[in-house]
C-alpha positions in Angstrom: -0.4 65.1 -67.7 1.1 62.0 -66.1 -2.3 61.2 -64.5 -4.0 61.2 -67.9 -1.6 58.7 -69.4 -1.9 56.2 -66.5 -5.7 55.9 -66.6 -6.0 53.7 -69.7 -3.4 51.3 -68.3 -5.4 50.9 -65.1 -8.6 50.1 -66.9 -7.1 47.7 -69.4 -8.8 44.2 -69.2 -6.8 41.0 -68.8 -6.3 38.9 -71.9 -9.3 36.8 -72.7 -11.5 38.8 -70.5 -15.2 38.0 -70.6 -18.1 39.6 -68.8 -18.8 38.0 -65.4 -22.5 37.6 -66.2 -21.7 35.6 -69.4 -19.2 33.3 -67.6 -21.6 32.8 -64.6 -24.3 31.7 -67.0 -22.1 29.1 -68.5 -20.2 27.8 -65.5 -20.8 26.6 -61.9 -19.8 30.1 -60.5 -22.0 33.0 -59.6 -21.5 36.5 -60.9 -19.9 37.6 -57.6 -17.6 34.5 -57.7 -16.5 35.3 -61.2 -15.7 38.8 -60.2 -13.6 37.4 -57.2 -11.9 35.1 -59.6 -11.0 38.0 -61.9 -9.2 39.7 -59.0 -7.5 36.4 -58.2 -6.6 35.9 -61.8 -4.9 39.4 -62.0 -2.9 38.6 -58.9 -1.8 35.2 -60.2 -1.0 36.5 -63.7 1.4 39.1 -62.3 2.9 36.9 -59.6 6.0 35.8 -61.6 6.0 37.0 -65.2 3.8 40.1 -64.8 2.2 40.0 -68.2 -1.5 39.5 -67.4 -1.4 35.8 -68.4 -1.1 32.7 -66.2 2.0 30.6 -67.0 2.5 27.1 -65.8 4.7 28.0 -62.8 2.1 30.5 -61.6 -0.7 28.0 -62.1 1.1 25.2 -60.2 1.9 27.5 -57.2 -1.7 28.9 -57.1 -3.9 25.9 -57.5 -1.7 23.2 -56.1 -0.2 25.3 -53.3 3.3 24.2 -54.1 6.4 25.4 -55.9 8.1 22.0 -55.9 9.6 20.6 -59.2 7.8 19.3 -62.2 4.5 17.6 -61.6 2.8 15.4 -64.2 -0.6 16.0 -62.6 -0.2 19.8 -62.6 1.2 19.8 -66.1 -1.8 17.8 -67.4 -4.3 20.0 -65.7 -2.5 23.1 -67.1 -2.5 21.6 -70.6 -6.3 21.0 -70.4 -6.9 24.5 -69.0 -4.9 25.9 -71.9 -7.8 25.6 -74.4 -6.0 27.7 -77.1 -2.9 25.6 -76.8 -0.6 28.6 -76.7 1.3 27.9 -73.5 -0.6 30.3 -71.2 -4.1 30.6 -69.6 -6.3 33.6 -70.4 -9.1 34.8 -68.1 -12.0 33.1 -69.9 -10.0 29.8 -70.1 -9.2 30.1 -66.4 -12.9 30.5 -65.3 -14.4 27.9 -67.7 -11.9 25.2 -66.9 -11.7 25.9 -63.1 -15.5 25.5 -63.0 -15.0 21.8 -63.6 -13.3 21.6 -60.2 -16.2 23.4 -58.5 -17.9 20.9 -56.0 -21.2 21.7 -57.6 -20.1 21.1 -61.2 -21.9 18.3 -63.0 -20.3 14.9 -62.4 -20.4 14.3 -66.2 -18.0 17.2 -66.7 -15.7 15.9 -64.0 -15.8 12.4 -65.5 -15.0 13.7 -69.0 -12.2 15.9 -67.7 -10.7 13.1 -65.7 -10.7 10.8 -68.7 -8.7 13.5 -70.7 -6.4 13.8 -67.7 -5.5 10.1 -67.9 -5.4 9.9 -71.7 -1.9 11.2 -71.7 -1.2 10.5 -75.4 -4.6 11.9 -76.6 -5.6 8.7 -78.3 -9.1 8.6 -77.0 -8.3 5.7 -74.8 -6.7 5.1 -71.4 -3.9 2.5 -71.6 -2.2 0.8 -68.7 1.0 2.7 -69.0 -0.8 6.0 -69.0 -2.8 5.0 -65.9 0.4 3.8 -64.2 2.1 7.1 -64.8 -0.8 9.1 -63.5 -1.3 7.0 -60.4 2.4 7.6 -59.5 1.9 11.3 -60.2 -1.2 11.5 -58.0 0.5 9.7 -55.2 3.4 12.1 -55.4 1.1 15.1 -55.2 -0.3 13.5 -52.0 3.2 12.9 -50.6 2.4 9.2 -50.4 5.0 6.6 -51.1 3.9 3.1 -52.0 5.7 0.1 -53.5 5.8 -0.6 -57.3 3.8 -3.7 -56.7 1.1 -1.7 -54.9 0.9 0.6 -57.9 0.6 -2.4 -60.2 -2.2 -3.7 -58.1 -4.1 -0.4 -58.4 -3.6 -0.4 -62.2 -4.6 -4.1 -62.5 -7.7 -3.7 -60.3 -8.8 -0.6 -62.2 -8.5 -2.4 -65.6 -10.2 -5.6 -64.3 -13.2 -3.4 -63.4 -13.2 -0.9 -66.2 -12.0 -2.8 -69.3 -15.2 -4.6 -69.9 -14.4 -5.7 -73.5 -10.9 -6.9 -72.5 -8.9 -5.0 -75.2 -6.4 -3.7 -72.7 -7.6 -0.1 -72.9 -10.4 1.9 -71.4 -12.7 3.9 -73.7 -14.9 6.8 -72.6 -18.0 4.7 -72.1 -16.1 2.1 -70.0 -14.6 5.0 -68.0 -18.1 6.5 -67.4 -19.4 3.1 -66.1 -16.3 2.7 -63.9 -16.7 6.1 -62.3 -20.4 5.4 -61.5 -19.3 2.3 -59.5 -16.2 4.0 -58.0 -17.1 7.7 -57.3 -13.9 8.1 -55.2 -12.0 8.1 -58.5 -13.2 11.7 -59.0 -11.8 12.8 -55.6 -9.1 14.9 -57.2 -11.7 16.6 -59.5 -13.1 18.9 -56.7 -11.4 21.8 -55.0 -13.5 22.5 -51.9 -12.4 26.1 -51.5 -14.1 26.9 -54.9 -17.4 26.3 -53.2 -17.1 29.7 -51.5 -14.5 31.6 -53.4 -15.8 35.0 -52.1 -15.1 34.0 -48.5 -11.9 32.0 -49.3 -10.5 35.2 -50.9 -12.5 38.0 -49.1 -10.2 40.8 -50.2 -11.1 40.0 -53.8 -14.8 40.5 -53.4 -16.3 43.4 -55.4 -19.9 44.7 -55.3 -21.6 43.5 -58.4 -23.9 45.7 -60.5 -25.3 42.6 -62.1 -27.8 40.1 -60.7 -26.2 37.1 -59.2 -28.0 34.5 -61.3 -25.7 31.5 -62.0 -28.6 29.1 -61.3 -26.6 27.4 -58.5 -28.2 27.7 -55.1 -25.9 28.6 -52.3 
């Protein structure tokens, strides 16, 4: 009788579960990669809180490979992944948002995501103080320590190039033009190991019954 009661629990899907074929058709991942991500998601969502949802601490440890203290960059990425704004990341949110960091994801998606990342106040513009805060956060993630004057130089140089109408803020169109001229500004928008998630996490690979048809050539 005990075996009968345990079966439904084992087959229960993670919160926000969507079929791999659907997610693959709408993201940069293949069906097999989405299946691998589902296994990864389950491991992450039970790594600390064991509730089938990814919390901020689990997210930071998994994607940024660190358990050090608060990180503005990690917090911002988490907030943007949390599409439902309920403080946790469900499976569908995880795959759709993580797809932006796939090396083969469209540059337009990365550009738009990066703009939201820097737009800390959600005003639709990037202001100098917001850029300054994020530059410091990114340098901290990279364990780089530079002087305040060097940070100010980065901010001033960015605005001198991007703020084409001189209103002391960068709008989405100005940001798009800046990124085209400075592709290195999207360097943090790609996680190389997502290119081959099935070999990066070989123990998570499952045999798919669906055709692998994401449209992305391997």
